[in-house]
C-alpha positions as CSV (number, residue, x, y, z in Angstrom):
1,X,0.2,0.1,0.0
2,X,3.1,2.5,0.7
3,X,5.0,1.5,-2.0
4,X,1.5,2.5,-4.2
5,X,1.0,5.4,-2.4
6,X,4.4,6.8,-3.1
7,X,4.2,5.9,-7.0
8,X,0.7,8.1,-7.3
9,X,2.7,10.9,-5.4
10,X,5.4,10.6,-8.0
11,X,2.1,10.6,-10.6
12,X,1.0,13.7,-9.5
13,X,3.7,15.8,-8.1
14,X,6.4,15.3,-11.4
15,X,6.6,18.0,-13.6
16,X,3.2,18.5,-14.2
17,X,0.2,15.9,-14.6
18,X,0.5,13.3,-18.0
19,X,-0.2,15.7,-21.5
20,X,0.4,15.0,-24.9
21,X,-0.5,15.2,-28.2
22,X,-3.7,13.1,-27.3
23,X,-4.1,15.0,-24.4
24,X,-4.6,18.3,-22.9
25,X,-1.7,20.1,-20.8
26,X,-3.9,22.2,-18.7
27,X,-3.0,25.9,-17.7
28,X,-5.8,27.0,-15.7
29,X,-9.3,27.0,-17.4
30,X,-7.1,26.8,-20.7
31,X,-5.4,23.9,-22.5
32,X,-2.8,23.1,-25.3
33,X,-1.3,20.1,-26.5
34,X,2.5,18.9,-26.6
35,X,4.8,16.3,-28.7
36,X,8.2,16.4,-28.3
37,X,10.5,14.2,-29.9
38,X,12.4,11.1,-28.2
39,X,15.7,12.6,-27.2
40,X,14.8,15.6,-27.2
41,X,13.1,16.6,-23.7
42,X,16.7,15.6,-21.9
43,X,18.5,18.5,-23.3
44,X,17.8,22.4,-24.0
45,X,15.4,22.3,-26.9
46,X,13.6,24.9,-28.9
47,X,9.7,25.0,-29.6
48,X,7.4,25.8,-31.8
49,X,3.7,27.2,-30.9
50,X,1.5,27.2,-33.7
51,X,-2.5,28.7,-33.1
52,X,-5.0,27.3,-35.2
53,X,-6.8,29.1,-37.9
54,X,-10.8,29.9,-37.2
55,X,-12.7,26.9,-35.8
56,X,-9.5,25.0,-35.4
57,X,-8.2,23.0,-32.6
58,X,-5.1,22.3,-30.8
59,X,-5.7,18.5,-31.3
60,X,-6.6,18.8,-35.5
61,X,-2.8,20.5,-35.5
62,X,-1.6,17.8,-33.5
63,X,-2.7,15.3,-36.3
64,X,-1.0,17.6,-38.9
65,X,1.4,14.6,-39.8
66,X,3.7,17.8,-41.5
67,X,3.6,19.6,-38.5
68,X,4.6,16.2,-36.7
69,X,7.6,15.8,-39.2
70,X,9.0,19.5,-39.1
71,X,9.2,19.0,-35.3
72,X,11.2,16.3,-35.8
73,X,13.7,17.4,-38.6
74,X,14.2,20.3,-36.3
75,X,14.5,18.4,-33.3
76,X,12.3,20.9,-31.3
77,X,9.1,20.8,-29.0
78,X,5.3,21.4,-31.1
79,X,3.1,23.4,-29.0
80,X,-0.9,23.3,-30.2
81,X,-2.0,27.0,-28.9
82,X,-6.5,26.0,-28.5
83,X,-8.8,29.2,-28.7
84,X,-11.6,29.2,-26.3
85,X,-14.7,28.4,-29.0
86,X,-13.9,29.1,-32.4
87,X,-11.6,32.3,-32.3
88,X,-8.8,34.2,-30.7
89,X,-10.4,37.0,-28.2
90,X,-8.2,39.6,-30.3
91,X,-9.6,43.2,-30.6
92,X,-12.1,44.2,-33.2
93,X,-12.9,40.4,-33.9
94,X,-16.7,39.6,-36.3
95,X,-18.1,38.0,-32.6
96,X,-16.0,39.7,-30.5
97,X,-15.5,43.8,-31.3
98,X,-14.6,45.1,-28.0
99,X,-12.3,42.3,-27.2
100,X,-9.0,42.7,-25.9
101,X,-5.6,41.0,-26.8
102,X,-5.6,40.7,-22.9
103,X,-6.8,37.3,-22.3
104,X,-4.5,35.7,-25.2
105,X,-1.4,37.3,-24.1
106,X,-1.9,36.1,-20.3
107,X,-2.9,32.3,-22.3
108,X,0.3,32.2,-24.0
109,X,2.2,33.5,-21.0
110,X,0.7,30.6,-18.9
111,X,1.6,27.9,-21.8
112,X,5.5,29.1,-21.9
113,X,5.2,28.5,-17.8
114,X,4.3,25.8,-18.0
115,X,6.3,24.0,-21.1
116,X,9.4,25.4,-18.9
117,X,8.1,22.5,-15.9
118,X,7.8,19.6,-19.1
119,X,11.5,20.8,-20.9
120,X,14.4,22.7,-20.8
121,X,13.4,25.5,-23.2
122,X,16.2,27.0,-25.6
123,X,14.8,30.5,-25.7
124,X,16.8,31.4,-29.1
125,X,14.8,28.6,-31.2
126,X,11.4,29.1,-30.1
127,X,9.0,31.2,-32.0
128,X,5.6,31.4,-32.2
129,X,3.7,31.3,-36.1
130,X,-0.2,30.1,-36.9
131,X,-2.4,30.3,-40.1
132,X,-5.2,32.8,-41.0
133,X,-6.6,33.5,-37.3
134,X,-3.6,31.9,-35.9
135,X,-1.3,34.2,-38.0
136,X,-3.7,37.3,-36.6
137,X,-3.0,35.5,-33.0
138,X,0.9,35.5,-34.6
139,X,0.9,39.3,-35.2
140,X,-0.7,40.4,-31.8
141,X,1.6,38.9,-29.7
142,X,4.4,40.0,-31.7
143,X,3.5,43.4,-31.3
144,X,2.5,42.8,-27.6
145,X,4.5,40.3,-26.2
146,X,7.8,40.2,-28.5
147,X,10.3,39.2,-25.7
148,X,8.9,36.0,-25.1
149,X,10.1,34.9,-28.3
150,X,13.0,34.1,-30.9
151,X,10.5,35.5,-33.5
152,X,7.4,35.2,-35.2
153,X,6.2,33.4,-38.7
154,X,2.4,34.7,-39.2
155,X,1.0,32.8,-42.3
156,X,-2.0,34.2,-44.1
157,X,-3.4,36.8,-41.4
158,X,-2.9,40.0,-39.4
159,X,-4.7,42.4,-37.4
160,X,-7.9,42.7,-37.2
161,X,-8.9,46.7,-38.9
162,X,-8.4,49.2,-37.6
163,X,-4.6,48.0,-37.6
164,X,-2.8,49.5,-35.0
165,X,-0.6,52.2,-35.4
166,X,2.2,51.6,-33.4
167,X,3.6,48.5,-30.7
168,X,4.0,47.8,-26.9
169,X,7.3,45.5,-26.9
170,X,10.7,45.8,-28.7
171,X,11.0,44.9,-32.2
172,X,11.4,41.2,-33.4
173,X,12.3,38.8,-36.2
174,X,9.2,38.6,-38.2
175,X,8.6,36.7,-41.4
176,X,5.1,37.2,-42.8
177,X,4.2,34.7,-45.5
178,X,1.0,34.8,-47.8
179,X,-0.7,33.8,-51.2
180,X,-1.1,36.8,-53.8
181,X,-4.2,35.1,-55.2
182,X,-5.8,34.5,-51.1
183,X,-9.5,35.1,-51.5
184,X,-10.3,34.3,-47.9
185,X,-7.6,36.8,-46.0
186,X,-6.9,38.8,-49.3
187,X,-3.9,40.9,-48.9
188,X,-5.6,44.1,-48.5
189,X,-8.2,42.5,-45.9
190,X,-11.8,42.0,-46.9
191,X,-15.2,42.9,-45.0
192,X,-16.7,40.7,-42.8
193,X,-19.6,41.7,-41.0
194,X,-19.3,45.1,-39.3
195,X,-15.7,44.6,-39.1
196,X,-12.7,44.5,-41.7
197,X,-9.4,42.4,-42.1
198,X,-6.2,44.7,-42.0
199,X,-4.4,45.2,-45.0
200,X,-0.5,43.2,-44.4
201,X,0.8,46.5,-46.4
202,X,-0.6,48.8,-44.0
203,X,0.6,46.4,-40.9
204,X,4.1,46.1,-42.4
205,X,4.8,49.3,-43.1
206,X,3.8,50.1,-39.4
207,X,5.9,47.7,-38.1
208,X,9.2,48.6,-40.4
209,X,8.8,52.1,-39.0
210,X,8.2,51.2,-35.7
211,X,11.5,48.8,-35.9
212,X,13.3,51.1,-37.7
213,X,13.8,48.1,-41.0
214,X,15.3,49.3,-43.7
215,X,17.3,47.9,-46.5
216,X,15.1,46.0,-48.6
217,X,16.4,43.3,-50.6
218,X,14.6,41.1,-52.8
219,X,15.5,37.9,-53.3
220,X,13.9,34.0,-54.3
221,X,13.2,31.8,-51.4
222,X,11.8,28.3,-51.0
223,X,8.3,27.2,-52.6
224,X,8.2,29.3,-55.0
225,X,8.7,32.1,-53.0
226,X,9.9,35.9,-53.1
227,X,10.9,37.8,-50.1
228,X,11.4,41.1,-49.1
229,X,14.0,41.4,-46.9
230,X,14.8,44.0,-44.1
231,X,16.7,44.6,-41.3
232,X,17.2,47.6,-38.6
233,X,20.3,48.9,-36.7
234,X,20.0,45.4,-34.1
235,X,20.4,42.8,-36.5
236,X,16.2,42.0,-36.1
237,X,15.1,40.7,-39.6
238,X,11.7,41.8,-41.1
239,X,10.5,40.0,-44.0
240,X,7.7,39.5,-46.4
241,X,6.9,36.4,-48.9
242,X,4.6,36.1,-50.9
243,X,3.7,33.3,-53.4
244,X,1.4,32.5,-56.4
245,X,-1.3,31.0,-54.3
246,X,-4.1,31.2,-52.4
247,X,-4.9,30.4,-48.4
248,X,-2.7,28.0,-47.9
249,X,-0.2,26.7,-44.6
250,X,2.7,25.0,-45.8
251,X,4.7,23.7,-43.4
252,X,7.6,23.8,-46.0
253,X,7.3,27.5,-46.1
254,X,7.4,27.6,-41.9
255,X,10.2,25.7,-42.0
256,X,11.8,28.9,-43.6
257,X,10.4,31.2,-41.6
258,X,11.4,28.9,-38.9
259,X,14.7,29.2,-39.7
260,X,15.0,33.1,-40.6
261,X,13.7,34.2,-37.4
262,X,15.9,31.9,-35.7
263,X,19.1,33.1,-37.8
264,X,19.6,30.8,-40.0
265,X,18.7,31.1,-43.4
């Protein structure tokens, strides 16, 4: 009996309770999913935090074999964030236009704190990315809590309009990736009810001015992308990559973005 109680205590007192790709990691009244490749958890490792699109789930992202494969190849943890309901609680969303980012900022901070109890996190390779509405989540975190990540890779999504005039946290490494024929989240945005998606060009111009990014260079990148690269005096990168396509989240393009914001490429 004493042995059984000891085993139970170790289970309950360990770096938090069992969770993983198929089981929620609970943080307060929220949760996330976690995948750690074999052999990664016993050394400092980076992580890709990924925010799903509208009506997505953390569980669905964890079933994405390409995302899991990317984590395996890079030797990093994959963290699937999970919204409450259909969408992220961001400013000017169609369902809740009076919302603020505070709830999601607190959630991401809680996820990072909990993650650090489970793995030894390498901050130089910890990146936030997301697709569509998740790209909006990514831009919001880049603007408001950049110090928590090595960089950000928003895919096919930016702020809801009106676009912010400035940001509150230090300039970051950002690679924004978007299809030129995207009709779901067009580069110029589109109206949804009484709200409107933001304009990517306006956001990039705001951020370039905010962070002092200059010296744009246009390069050809993998997966059919053309990228306009800028940098600021502190060496931070701002990159805008387009491809001839629609509303698409390519893991191969995400791989490129991850490498760029963590200093590779």
